[in-house]
KEZAFI-284572 format. One record per residue: residue in three letters; z, x, y of N, C-alpha, C, O in turn. Coordinates in steps of 0.2 Angstrom, whole numbers, padded with zeros to 4 digits, always signed. Each point is the difference from the previous one (the first is absolute). Layout:
<atoms>
alaZXYZXYZXYZXY
...
</atoms>
This chain:
<atoms>
met+0269+0538+0501+0005-0004+0004+0006-0001-0005-0001-0003-0006
pro+0007+0004+0008+0006-0002-0004+0000-0008-0001-0001-0004+0005
pro+0004+0002-0011+0000-0007-0001+0005-0003+0005+0005+0003+0001
lys-0006-0009+0001+0004-0004+0004+0006-0003-0004+0000-0002-0006
lys+0006+0002+0010+0006-0003-0004-0001-0007+0000-0001-0003+0005
asn+0003+0000-0011-0001-0007-0001+0006-0002-0004+0000-0004-0005
ser+0006+0006+0008+0006-0002-0004+0003-0007+0003+0000-0001+0006
lys+0002-0003-0011+0002-0007+0002+0006+0000+0004+0001-0004+0005
ser+0004+0009-0007+0006+0000+0004-0001+0003+0007+0003-0003+0004
asp-0007+0008-0003-0001+0002+0007-0004-0005+0004+0002-0001+0006
thr-0006-0003-0009-0004-0005+0004+0005-0006+0002+0000-0002+0005
ala+0005+0001-0010+0005-0005+0002+0005+0002+0005+0002-0004+0004
ile+0000+0011-0004+0004+0002+0005-0003+0000+0007+0002-0002+0005
val-0009+0004-0005-0003+0001+0006-0001-0007+0003+0000-0002+0006
arg-0002-0003-0010-0001-0007+0002+0007-0003+0003+0000-0003+0005
ser+0005+0005-0009+0007-0003+0002+0002+0003+0007+0002-0004+0005
met-0004+0011-0004+0002+0002+0007-0004-0002+0006+0002-0001+0005
thr-0009+0000-0007-0004-0003+0005+0002-0007+0002+0000-0001+0006
glu+0001-0003-0011+0003-0007+0002+0006+0000+0004+0001-0004+0004
met+0003+0009-0006+0007+0001+0003-0001+0001+0008+0003-0003+0004
ile-0007+0008-0003-0001+0002+0007-0003-0005+0004+0001-0001+0006
lys-0006-0003-0009-0003-0005+0004+0004-0006+0001+0000-0003+0005
asp+0005+0001-0010+0005-0005+0001+0005+0002+0005+0002-0004+0004
tyr-0001+0010-0003+0005+0003+0005-0003-0001+0007+0003-0003+0004
glu-0009+0005-0003-0004-0001+0006+0000-0007+0002+0000-0002+0006
his-0002-0003-0011+0000-0007+0002+0007-0003+0002+0000-0004+0005
arg+0005+0006-0008+0007-0002+0002+0002+0003+0006+0003-0004+0004
val-0005+0010-0002+0001+0003+0007-0003-0005+0005+0003-0001+0005
glu-0009-0001-0006-0004-0004+0005+0004-0007+0001+0000-0002+0005
arg+0002+0000-0011+0003-0007+0000+0007+0001+0004+0002-0005+0004
tyr+0002+0010-0005+0006+0001+0004-0001+0003+0007+0005+0000+0003
glu-0011+0001-0001-0001+0003+0006+0003+0006+0002+0004+0001+0005
thr-0004+0004-0010+0003+0006+0001-0005+0006-0001-0006-0002+0001
thr+0008+0008-0002-0005+0005-0001+0000+0004-0007+0006+0000-0003
val-0011+0002+0001-0001+0003-0007+0003+0007+0001-0001+0004+0005
cys+0006-0002-0009+0003+0007+0000-0005+0005-0003-0003-0001-0005
asn+0001+0006+0009-0005+0005-0002+0002+0004-0005-0004+0002-0004
ser+0011-0001+0003+0002+0004-0006-0001-0003-0006-0001+0003-0005
ile+0002-0010+0004-0002-0004-0006-0007+0001-0001-0002+0001-0006
arg-0002-0002+0011-0007+0001-0001-0002+0006-0003-0005+0001-0004
lys+0008+0005+0007-0002+0006-0002+0003+0002-0008-0004+0003-0004
cys+0009-0006+0002+0003+0000-0006-0005-0003-0005-0002+0004-0005
phe-0001-0009+0006-0005-0004-0004-0006+0004+0000-0004+0001-0006
lys+0002+0001+0011-0007+0004+0001+0000+0006-0004-0004+0002-0004
lys+0010+0002+0004+0000+0006-0004+0001-0001-0007-0003+0004-0004
ala+0006-0009+0002+0001-0002-0007-0007-0002-0003-0001+0002-0006
leu-0002-0006+0010-0007-0002-0003-0005+0006+0000-0004+0000-0005
glu+0005+0005+0009-0004+0006+0000+0002+0004-0006-0005+0003-0004
glu+0011-0003+0002+0002+0004-0006+0001-0004-0006+0002+0003-0005
asp-0004-0009+0005+0000-0004-0006+0007-0001-0003+0000+0002-0006
arg+0005-0003+0010+0006-0001-0003+0004-0006+0003-0002-0001+0006
pro+0007-0001-0009+0004-0006+0004+0004+0002+0005+0003+0006+0000
val-0001-0010+0005+0005+0002+0005+0007-0002-0002+0001-0006-0002
thr+0003+0011+0001+0007-0001-0002+0005+0001+0006+0006-0003-0001
arg-0008+0006+0006+0004+0001+0006-0003-0003+0006-0005+0002+0002
phe+0009-0007+0001-0002-0004+0006+0003+0003+0006+0006+0000+0000
leu-0010+0002+0005+0003+0003+0006-0002-0004+0006-0005-0001+0001
val+0010-0002+0002-0001-0005+0006+0003+0004+0006+0006+0000+0001
asp-0011+0004+0002+0002+0004+0006-0005-0002+0006-0005+0003+0001
pro+0007-0008+0003-0005-0003+0005-0002+0005+0005-0005+0000+0002
gln+0010+0004+0000-0001+0005+0006-0002-0004+0006-0005+0002+0004
asp+0007-0008-0003-0002-0004+0006+0005-0001+0006+0000-0004+0004
arg+0005+0009-0004+0005+0000+0005-0002+0004+0006-0003+0005-0002
arg+0004-0007+0008-0002+0004+0005+0005+0006+0001+0006+0000-0001
ile-0009+0006+0003+0003+0006+0000+0004+0000+0007-0003-0001+0005
val+0010+0002-0005+0004+0000+0006+0002+0007+0001+0002+0004-0004
glu-0003-0002+0010+0001+0007+0003+0007+0000+0004+0000-0004+0005
tyr+0004+0008-0008+0007+0000+0004+0000+0006+0004-0001+0006-0002
trp+0003-0007+0009+0001+0005+0004+0007+0002+0001+0005-0004+0000
asp-0004+0011+0001+0007+0002+0002+0001+0000+0007-0004-0002+0004
asp+0010+0003-0002+0002-0001+0007-0004+0005+0005-0002-0003+0005
asp+0000+0009-0007-0003+0004+0005-0007-0002+0001-0003+0000+0005
arg-0001-0002-0011-0006-0003+0001-0001-0006+0004-0004-0001+0004
leu+0009-0003-0005+0000-0007+0004+0001+0002+0008-0003-0003+0004
ile+0007+0008-0003+0002+0002+0007-0007+0002+0003-0001-0001+0006
glu-0002+0006-0009-0006+0002+0002-0006-0005+0002-0003+0000+0005
ala+0003-0005-0010-0005-0005+0001+0002-0004+0006-0005-0003+0004
leu+0011+0001-0003+0002-0003+0006-0001+0003+0007-0002-0002+0005
lys+0003+0009-0006-0001+0004+0006-0008+0000+0002-0001+0000+0006
glu-0003+0000-0011-0007+0000+0002-0002-0006+0003-0005+0000+0004
asp+0008-0006-0006-0002-0006+0003+0002-0001+0007-0003-0003+0004
thr+0009+0006-0003+0003-0001+0007-0001+0006+0005+0002+0000+0005
asp-0006+0005-0007-0001+0006+0004-0005-0002+0005-0006-0002-0001
glu+0008+0002+0008-0004-0003+0005-0005+0006+0003-0005-0001+0003
gly+0007+0007-0004-0003+0006+0002-0007+0002-0003-0004+0003+0002
val+0004-0006-0008-0006+0001-0005-0004-0006+0000+0002-0005-0001
thr-0009+0006+0003-0004-0006+0000-0005+0001-0006-0002+0005-0002
ile+0002-0010-0002-0004-0001-0006-0006-0004+0001+0001-0006+0002
lys-0007+0009-0003-0006-0004+0000-0001-0005-0006+0000+0003-0005
lys+0000-0009+0006-0001-0004-0005-0007-0002-0001-0004-0002+0004
lys+0002+0003-0010-0007-0002-0002+0000-0007-0002+0004-0003-0004
lys-0010+0000+0005-0001-0007-0002-0002+0000-0008-0005+0003-0002
val+0009-0006-0002-0001+0000-0007-0001-0007-0002+0003-0005+0002
arg-0009+0004-0006-0001-0006-0003+0005-0002-0005+0002+0004-0004
ser+0000-0010+0005+0005-0003-0004-0003-0001-0007-0005-0004-0001
lys+0008+0007-0004-0002-0001-0007+0002-0007-0003+0006-0002+0002
pro-0010-0001-0006+0003-0007-0003+0005+0002-0005+0000+0004-0004
val+0006-0008+0005+0006+0001-0004-0002-0003-0007-0002-0006-0001
lys+0003+0010-0004-0001-0002-0007+0006-0005-0002+0006+0001+0002
glu-0008-0006-0005+0005-0005-0003+0004+0003-0006-0003+0003-0004
asp+0009-0004+0004+0004+0003-0005-0001-0004-0006+0000-0006-0001
lys-0001+0010-0005-0001-0004-0006+0007-0002-0003+0005+0002+0002
pro-0005-0008-0006+0006-0002-0002+0003+0005-0005-0003+0004-0003
leu+0010-0004+0002+0003+0005-0004-0001-0002-0008-0002-0005-0002
val+0002+0010-0002-0001+0000-0007+0006-0004-0003+0006+0002+0002
lys-0007-0006-0006+0005-0004-0004+0000+0002-0007-0005+0002-0003
leu+0011-0002-0001+0000+0001-0007-0002-0006-0004-0002+0001-0006
leu+0003-0007+0009+0000-0006-0004-0007-0001-0003-0001-0001-0006
pro-0005+0002+0009-0006+0000-0003-0002+0004-0006-0003-0002-0005
leu+0006+0008+0005-0001+0005-0005+0004-0003-0007-0002+0001-0005
ile+0008-0003+0007+0005-0002-0006-0004-0006-0003+0000-0001-0006
glu-0002-0004+0010-0003-0006-0003-0007+0002-0004-0001-0003-0005
ser-0002+0008+0008-0006+0002-0004+0001+0003-0007-0003-0001-0005
ile+0009+0005+0005+0002+0003-0006+0002-0005-0005-0002+0000-0006
arg+0005-0005+0008+0002-0006-0005-0005-0004-0001-0001-0003-0006
ala-0004+0001+0010-0005-0004-0001-0005+0003-0005-0003-0004-0004
arg+0002+0010+0005-0005+0004-0005+0003+0003-0006-0003+0003-0004
arg+0010-0004+0003+0003+0002-0006-0001+0008-0001-0001+0002-0005
tyr+0002+0001+0011-0001+0008+0000+0006+0003-0003+0005+0002+0004
thr-0004-0001-0010+0006+0002-0003+0000+0008-0001+0005+0002-0003
leu-0009+0001+0006-0001+0008-0001+0004+0003+0006+0001+0006+0000
ile+0002-0010+0004+0004+0003+0006+0007+0003-0003+0003-0003-0004
gln-0002+0009+0006+0006+0004-0002+0005+0002+0006+0006+0000-0001
glu-0009+0001+0006+0003+0003+0006-0002-0004+0007-0006-0001+0000
leu+0010-0001+0004-0002-0003+0006+0004+0003+0006+0006+0000+0000
phe-0010+0003+0004+0003+0003+0006-0002-0003+0007-0006-0001+0001
val+0011-0001+0002-0001-0004+0007+0003+0004+0005+0006+0001+0001
trp-0010+0002+0004+0002+0004+0005-0002-0003+0007-0005-0002+0001
asp+0010+0002+0003-0001-0002+0007-0003-0006+0001-0005-0001+0004
cys+0007-0004-0008-0003-0007+0000+0005-0005+0001+0006+0000-0003
his-0007-0004+0008+0005-0006+0001+0000-0005-0006-0004-0004+0000
val+0010+0005-0004+0000-0005-0006+0005-0006+0003+0006+0001+0001
glu-0009-0007-0001+0003-0006+0002+0003-0003-0006+0000+0002-0006
asn+0003-0008+0007+0004-0003-0005-0005-0003-0006+0001+0001-0006
asp-0007-0004+0008-0005-0002-0005-0003+0006-0004-0001-0001-0006
asp+0001+0007+0009-0003+0005-0003+0005+0002-0006-0002+0002-0005
met+0009-0002+0007+0005+0002-0005+0001-0005-0005+0001+0002-0006
val-0002-0008+0007+0000-0005-0005-0005+0001-0005+0001+0000-0006
ala-0007+0001+0008-0006+0002-0004+0001+0006-0004-0001+0000-0006
leu+0004+0005+0009+0001+0006-0004+0005+0000-0005+0000+0002-0005
ser+0006-0006+0007+0005-0001-0005-0003-0004-0006+0002+0001-0006
gly-0006-0006+0007-0003-0004-0005-0004+0004-0005-0001-0001-0006
leu-0003+0007+0009-0004+0004-0004+0005+0005-0004-0002+0001-0006
leu+0008+0001+0008+0004+0004-0004+0003-0003-0005+0001+0003-0006
ile+0001-0010+0006+0003-0003-0005-0004-0002-0006+0002-0002-0005
lys-0009+0002+0006-0005-0001-0005+0000+0006-0005-0001+0006+0002
gly+0002-0007-0008+0000+0005-0005-0007+0003-0001+0000+0006-0003
cys-0005-0009+0004-0007+0003-0001-0002+0005+0005-0004+0004-0001
tyr+0008-0003+0007-0002+0005+0005+0005+0005-0001+0006+0000+0003
ala-0007+0006-0006+0004+0005-0002+0001+0005+0006-0003+0006+0000
ile+0006-0008+0006+0000+0004+0006+0007+0005-0001+0005-0003-0001
thr-0006+0009+0000+0005+0005-0001+0003+0003+0007+0006+0002+0000
arg-0010-0002+0005+0003+0003+0006-0003-0004+0006-0005-0002+0001
leu+0010+0000+0004-0001-0004+0006+0003+0004+0006+0005+0002+0000
glu-0010-0001+0005+0002+0003+0006-0001-0005+0006-0006-0002+0001
leu+0011+0001+0003+0000-0005+0006+0003+0005+0005+0005-0001+0002
ile-0010+0005+0001+0003+0005+0005-0002-0003+0007-0006-0001+0002
asp+0011+0001+0003-0001-0002+0007-0004-0007+0000-0005-0001+0003
cys+0008-0004-0006-0003-0007-0001+0004-0005+0004-0001-0006-0001
phe+0006+0008+0005+0004-0005+0004+0004-0005-0004+0000-0006+0001
leu+0002+0009-0007+0004-0005-0004+0007-0001+0003+0003+0004+0003
asp-0001-0010-0005+0007-0002+0003+0004-0003-0007-0002+0001-0005
ala+0008-0003+0007+0004-0002-0006-0003-0006-0004+0001+0000-0006
lys-0004-0005+0009-0003-0005-0003-0006+0002-0005+0000-0002-0006
ser-0004+0006+0009-0006+0003-0005+0003+0004-0005-0003+0000-0006
ile+0008+0004+0007+0003+0004-0005+0003-0004-0006-0001+0001-0005
gly+0005-0007+0007+0002-0004-0005-0005-0003-0004+0001-0001-0006
thr-0007-0001+0009-0005-0003-0004-0003+0005-0005-0002-0002-0005
leu+0002+0008+0007-0003+0006-0004+0004+0001-0006-0002+0000-0005
val+0009+0002+0007+0004+0002-0006+0002-0005-0005+0002+0001-0005
ala-0003-0008+0007+0002-0005-0005-0005+0000-0006+0002-0001-0005
asn-0008+0003+0007-0005+0001-0006-0001+0007-0002-0002+0001-0006
thr+0004+0004+0010+0000+0007-0003+0005+0001-0005-0002+0004-0005
ala+0008-0007+0005+0005+0001-0005-0003-0003-0007+0003+0002-0005
val-0007-0007+0005-0002-0003-0006-0006+0004-0003-0002-0001-0006
ser-0002+0005+0010-0006+0003-0002+0002+0005-0005+0004+0004+0001
lys-0008-0004-0007+0001+0005-0005-0004+0007+0001+0001+0004-0004
ser-0006-0005+0008-0005+0006+0001+0002+0004+0006-0001+0006+0000
leu+0004-0008+0005+0001+0003+0006+0006+0006-0001+0005-0002-0002
arg-0007+0008+0003+0004+0006+0000+0002+0003+0006+0006+0002+0001
glu-0010-0002+0004+0001+0003+0006-0001-0005+0006-0005-0003+0001
leu+0010+0003+0004-0001-0004+0006+0002+0004+0006+0005+0004+0000
cys-0010-0004+0005+0001+0004+0006+0000-0005+0006-0005-0003+0001
leu+0010+0003+0003+0001-0004+0006+0001+0004+0006+0004-0002+0004
asp-0007+0008-0003+0001+0005+0005-0002-0003+0007-0005-0004+0000
phe+0009+0006+0005-0002-0002+0007+0000-0008+0002-0004-0002+0003
asn+0008-0001-0007+0002-0007+0002+0007-0001+0002+0004+0001-0004
glu-0003-0003+0010+0006-0001+0003+0004-0006-0003+0001-0005+0003
ile+0001+0005-0009+0004-0005-0003+0007-0001+0002+0003-0005+0000
gly+0000+0011+0001+0007+0000+0002+0005-0002-0005-0002+0000-0006
glu+0008-0002+0008+0005-0002-0005-0001-0006-0003+0001-0001-0006
ser-0004-0004+0010-0001-0007-0003-0005+0001-0006+0000-0003-0005
gly-0006+0007+0007-0005+0000-0005+0002+0004-0006-0002-0001-0006
cys+0006+0006+0007+0003+0004-0006+0004-0004-0004+0000+0001-0006
arg+0004-0005+0009+0005-0004-0004-0004-0005-0005+0001-0001-0005
val-0006-0002+0009-0005-0005-0004-0003+0004-0006-0001-0003-0005
met-0002+0009+0007-0003+0004-0005+0004+0002-0006-0002-0001-0006
cys+0008+0003+0007+0005+0002-0005+0002-0006-0004+0000+0001-0007
asn+0001-0007+0010+0002-0006-0004-0006-0002-0005+0001-0002-0005
gly-0007+0003+0008-0006-0003-0004-0002+0005-0006-0002-0002-0005
leu+0003+0009+0006-0001+0004-0005+0005+0002-0005+0000+0004-0004
ala+0006-0008+0005+0006+0001-0004-0002-0001-0008+0003+0003-0004
lys-0008-0007+0003-0001-0002-0007-0006+0004-0002-0003-0002-0006
ser+0000+0007+0010-0006+0003-0002+0002+0005-0006+0005+0004+0000
arg-0010-0004-0005+0001+0004-0006-0005+0006-0001+0000+0004-0004
phe-0006-0005+0008-0006+0005-0001-0001+0004+0006-0004+0005-0001
leu+0006-0007+0007-0001+0004+0006+0004+0007-0001+0006+0000+0000
val-0009+0006+0001+0003+0006+0000-0001+0004+0006+0004+0005+0001
his-0008-0007+0004-0001+0004+0006+0000-0004+0006-0003-0005+0000
leu+0007+0006+0005+0001-0004+0006+0000+0005+0006+0005+0004+0000
ser-0009-0005+0005+0000+0004+0006+0001-0004+0006-0004-0006+0001
leu+0009+0008+0003+0002-0004+0006+0000+0004+0006+0005+0000+0003
cys-0010+0004-0002+0000+0005+0006-0001-0003+0006-0004-0005+0001
phe+0008+0007+0004+0000-0003+0007+0000-0008+0000-0005-0003+0003
cys+0010+0000-0006+0000-0007+0000+0006-0003+0004+0002-0005-0001
gly+0001+0010+0005+0006-0003+0004+0006-0001-0004+0004-0005+0002
leu-0003+0008-0007+0006-0001-0004+0006+0003+0003+0000+0006+0002
thr+0006-0009-0002+0006+0002+0003+0005+0002-0006-0001+0000-0006
lys+0007+0002+0008+0005+0003-0004+0003-0006-0005+0002+0001-0006
gln-0003-0007+0008+0002-0006-0004-0004+0000-0006+0002-0003-0006
cys-0009+0005+0006-0004-0001-0005+0001+0005-0006-0003-0001-0005
gly+0007+0006+0006+0002+0005-0005+0003-0003-0006-0002+0002-0006
leu+0007-0006+0007+0003-0003-0006-0005-0005-0004+0000+0000-0006
trp-0004-0004+0010-0004-0004-0003-0006+0003-0004-0001-0001-0006
leu-0001+0007+0008-0005+0004-0003+0003+0003-0006-0003+0001-0005
gly+0009+0001+0006+0004+0004-0006+0001-0005-0006-0001+0001-0006
asn+0003-0007+0008+0000-0006-0006-0006-0001-0003-0001-0001-0006
leu-0005+0001+0010-0006-0002-0002-0003+0006-0005-0002-0002-0006
val+0003+0008+0007-0002+0005-0004+0004+0001-0006-0002+0001-0006
ala+0009-0003+0007+0005+0001-0006-0002-0006-0005+0002+0001-0006
glu-0004-0007+0008+0000-0006-0004-0007-0001-0003-0001-0004-0004
thr-0004+0008+0007-0007-0001-0002-0003+0006-0003+0003+0005-0001
ala-0010-0005-0001-0003+0005-0003-0003+0005+0005-0004+0005-0002
ile+0005-0006+0009-0002+0005+0005+0003+0007-0001+0006+0001+0000
arg-0011+0004+0000+0002+0007-0001-0002+0004+0006+0003+0005+0001
glu-0007-0008+0003-0002+0004+0006+0000-0004+0006-0003-0006+0001
leu+0007+0008+0004+0002-0003+0006-0001+0004+0006+0003+0005+0001
ile-0008-0006+0003-0002+0004+0006+0002-0004+0007-0002-0005+0001
leu+0006+0009+0003+0003-0003+0006-0001+0004+0006+0005+0000+0004
asp-0010+0004-0004-0001+0004+0006-0001-0004+0007-0002-0006+0000
gly+0005+0009+0005-0001-0004+0007+0005-0006+0001-0002-0004+0004
asn+0007+0004-0008+0005-0006+0001+0006+0002+0003+0001+0006+0001
tyr+0004-0010+0001+0006+0001+0004+0006-0002-0005+0004-0003+0002
leu-0004+0006-0008+0006-0001-0004+0006+0003+0002+0005-0002-0001
glu-0006+0008+0004+0006+0004+0003+0004+0002-0006-0002-0001-0006
ala+0008+0004+0007+0004+0003-0005+0003-0006-0004+0001+0001-0006
glu+0001-0006+0009+0004-0006-0003-0005-0003-0005+0002-0001-0006
gly-0008+0000+0008-0005-0004-0005-0002+0005-0005+0000-0002-0006
thr+0000+0008+0007-0002+0005-0005+0005+0001-0005-0001+0000-0006
ile+0008+0000+0008+0005+0001-0004+0001-0007-0005+0001+0001-0006
ala-0002-0006+0009+0000-0007-0004-0005+0000-0005+0001-0002-0006
leu-0007+0004+0008-0006+0001-0005+0002+0004-0006-0001-0001-0006
leu+0003+0008+0008+0001+0005-0005+0006-0002-0005+0000+0001-0006
ser+0006-0004+0010+0005-0002-0004-0001-0005-0005+0002+0000-0006
arg-0006-0005+0008-0002-0005-0005-0004+0003-0006+0000-0003-0005
leu-0005+0007+0007-0004+0003-0006+0005+0005-0004-0001+0000-0006
ser+0006+0003+0009+0004+0004-0005+0004-0004-0004+0001+0002-0006
asp+0002-0008+0008+0004-0004-0004-0005-0003-0005+0003-0001-0006
ala-0009-0001+0007-0004-0002-0005-0002+0005-0005+0000-0002-0006
ala+0000+0008+0008-0002+0006-0005+0006+0001-0004-0001+0001-0006
asp+0007-0001+0008+0006+0001-0004+0001-0006-0005+0001+0001-0006
lys-0003-0007+0008+0001-0006-0004-0005+0001-0006+0001-0002-0006
glu-0007+0004+0008-0006+0000-0005+0002+0006-0005-0002-0001-0006
gly+0005+0007+0009+0002+0005-0005+0005-0002-0005+0000+0002-0006
phe+0005-0006+0009+0005-0002-0005-0003-0005-0005+0002+0000-0006
glu-0006-0005+0008-0003-0004-0005-0004+0003-0005+0000-0001-0006
arg-0004+0007+0008-0004+0004-0005+0005+0003-0005-0002+0000-0005
ala+0007+0003+0008+0005+0003-0005+0003-0004-0005+0001+0001-0005
glu+0001-0007+0008+0002-0005-0005-0005-0003-0005+0002-0001-0006
glu-0008+0001+0008-0005-0002-0004-0001+0005-0006-0002-0001-0006
ile+0002+0008+0008-0001+0005-0005+0006+0000-0004-0001+0001-0006
arg+0007-0002+0008+0006+0000-0004+0000-0006-0005+0001+0001-0006
lys-0004-0006+0008+0000-0006-0005-0006+0001-0005+0001-0002-0006
lys-0006+0006+0008-0005+0001-0005+0002+0005-0005-0001+0000-0006
gln+0005+0005+0008+0003+0005-0005+0005-0004-0004+0000+0002-0006
leu+0004-0006+0008+0005-0004-0004-0004-0004-0005+0002-0001-0006
ala-0007-0002+0008-0004-0004-0005-0003+0004-0005-0001-0002-0006
val-0002+0008+0008-0002+0005-0005+0005+0002-0005-0001+0000-0006
glu+0007+0002+0008+0005+0002-0005+0002-0006-0004+0001+0001-0006
glu+0000-0007+0008+0001-0006-0004-0005-0001-0005+0001-0002-0006
ala-0007+0003+0008-0006-0001-0005+0001+0005-0005-0002-0001-0006
lys+0004+0007+0007+0000+0006-0005+0006-0002-0005+0000+0001-0006
lys+0006-0004+0009+0005-0002-0004-0002-0005-0005+0002+0000-0006
arg-0006-0005+0009-0002-0006-0005-0004+0003-0005+0000-0003-0006
lys-0004+0008+0007-0005+0002-0005+0004+0004-0005-0002+0000-0006
ser+0007+0004+0008+0004+0004-0005+0005-0005-0004+0002+0003-0006
leu+0000-0009+0008+0005-0004-0004-0003-0002-0007+0004+0001-0004
pro-0010-0003+0004-0002-0003-0007+0000+0006-0005+0001-0002-0006
ser-0003+0008+0008+0000+0005-0005+0007+0002-0003+0001+0001-0006
asp+0004-0001+0010+0007+0001-0002+0002-0005-0004+0004+0001-0006
lys-0005-0007+0008+0002-0006-0005-0004+0000-0007+0003-0001-0005
trp-0009+0003+0005-0004+0001-0006+0003+0005-0004+0001-0001-0006
lys+0002+0007+0009+0003+0005-0004+0006-0002-0003+0002+0001-0006
ser+0002-0005+0009+0007-0002-0002-0001-0005-0005+0004+0000-0005
cys-0009-0005+0005-0001-0005-0005-0003+0003-0006+0002-0002-0006
ala-0006+0007+0007-0003+0004-0006+0006+0003-0004+0000+0000-0006
leu+0004+0004+0009+0006+0003-0003+0004-0005-0004+0003+0001-0005
gln-0001-0006+0009+0004-0005-0003-0003-0003-0007+0003-0002-0005
tyr-0010+0001+0006-0003-0003-0006+0000+0005-0006+0001-0002-0006
leu-0002+0008+0007+0000+0005-0005+0007+0001-0003+0001+0000-0006
met+0005-0001+0010+0006+0001-0002+0002-0006-0005+0003+0000-0005
glu-0005-0006+0007+0001-0006-0004-0004+0000-0006+0002-0002-0005
thr-0008+0005+0005-0004+0000-0006+0003+0005-0005+0000-0001-0006
ile+0002+0007+0009+0003+0005-0005+0007-0003-0003+0001+0001-0006
gly+0003-0004+0010+0006-0003-0002-0001-0006-0006+0003+0000-0005
ser-0008-0004+0006-0001-0005-0005-0003+0003-0006+0002-0002-0006
ser-0006+0007+0006-0003+0003-0006+0006+0004-0003-0001+0000-0007
gly+0005+0003+0010+0006+0003-0003+0004-0005-0004+0002+0002-0006
arg-0001-0008+0009+0004-0005-0004-0003-0002-0006+0003-0001-0005
thr-0010+0000+0005-0004-0002-0005+0000+0005-0006+0001-0002-0006
leu-0001+0008+0008+0000+0005-0005+0007+0001-0004+0001+0000-0006
arg+0005-0001+0010+0006+0000-0003+0001-0006-0005+0004+0001-0005
gln-0007-0007+0007+0001-0006-0004-0004+0001-0007+0003-0002-0005
leu-0009+0005+0006-0003+0002-0007+0003+0005-0004+0000-0001-0006
cys+0003+0006+0009+0003+0005-0004+0006-0003-0004+0002+0002-0005
ser+0002-0006+0009+0006-0003-0003-0002-0005-0005+0005-0003-0003
</atoms>
């Protein structure tokens, strides 16, 4: 039989993850919410593969499926109900007991468990189709501002975010030194949310990727986003499904072109200053040798002149 693994580090990791999932389930019961199955699957798979969980996926899938009918189908359904010439035999069907709806999944118990268990191995946090309330966002912002949790990517997709929650998030996102990518797709933040976000991220120095697809952005947001990209380290901006129109797009691109021209001029000036500094350094290095040569020649001439005078005095 192969020898059993008895590594202290693996044992510590397994113990940490086991305590983490137990603490999460306990907090879920205390908050009277539902355990997210995707989180449970992440930990179960990691324990089977004997590796730490670095990517957390919160995907409750607890929303009811809504079926949308077109006009033709709706008309047919109404005709079938009002058709008097057709008799439909109705069968007696036993009424099934209606299942009670489970409470929705919340993000707060997971964030509190991560902080309570000091689970610093988290690197990515994906939250999809989950209603993120104000207390959830405050807890998440507190997690981002802590330097020990090196979260590099954060996704909040279709989480019903508004201007207030966006302001709470970006206030601490701008301070985070580890966060590189932020995705806020399918959140109807509109003009007010975009303005709050741009003001909050104006001092960000480490965020390089920002995705705002289908966020209800209008043409007024083009100028704000252009200023944000021009003044920060953001290099990738994704804006699919918004209503920037021609005016907003022109404002965004013109701001980026002005920033590019300014940056090009500053780089050219910096290169020119470096070249001037190199030339001045070369001149300073060449000056001592010329002075040394002139001083040496003058000393020789004075020596020869004095020796000639002494010889003439002796001969006379």
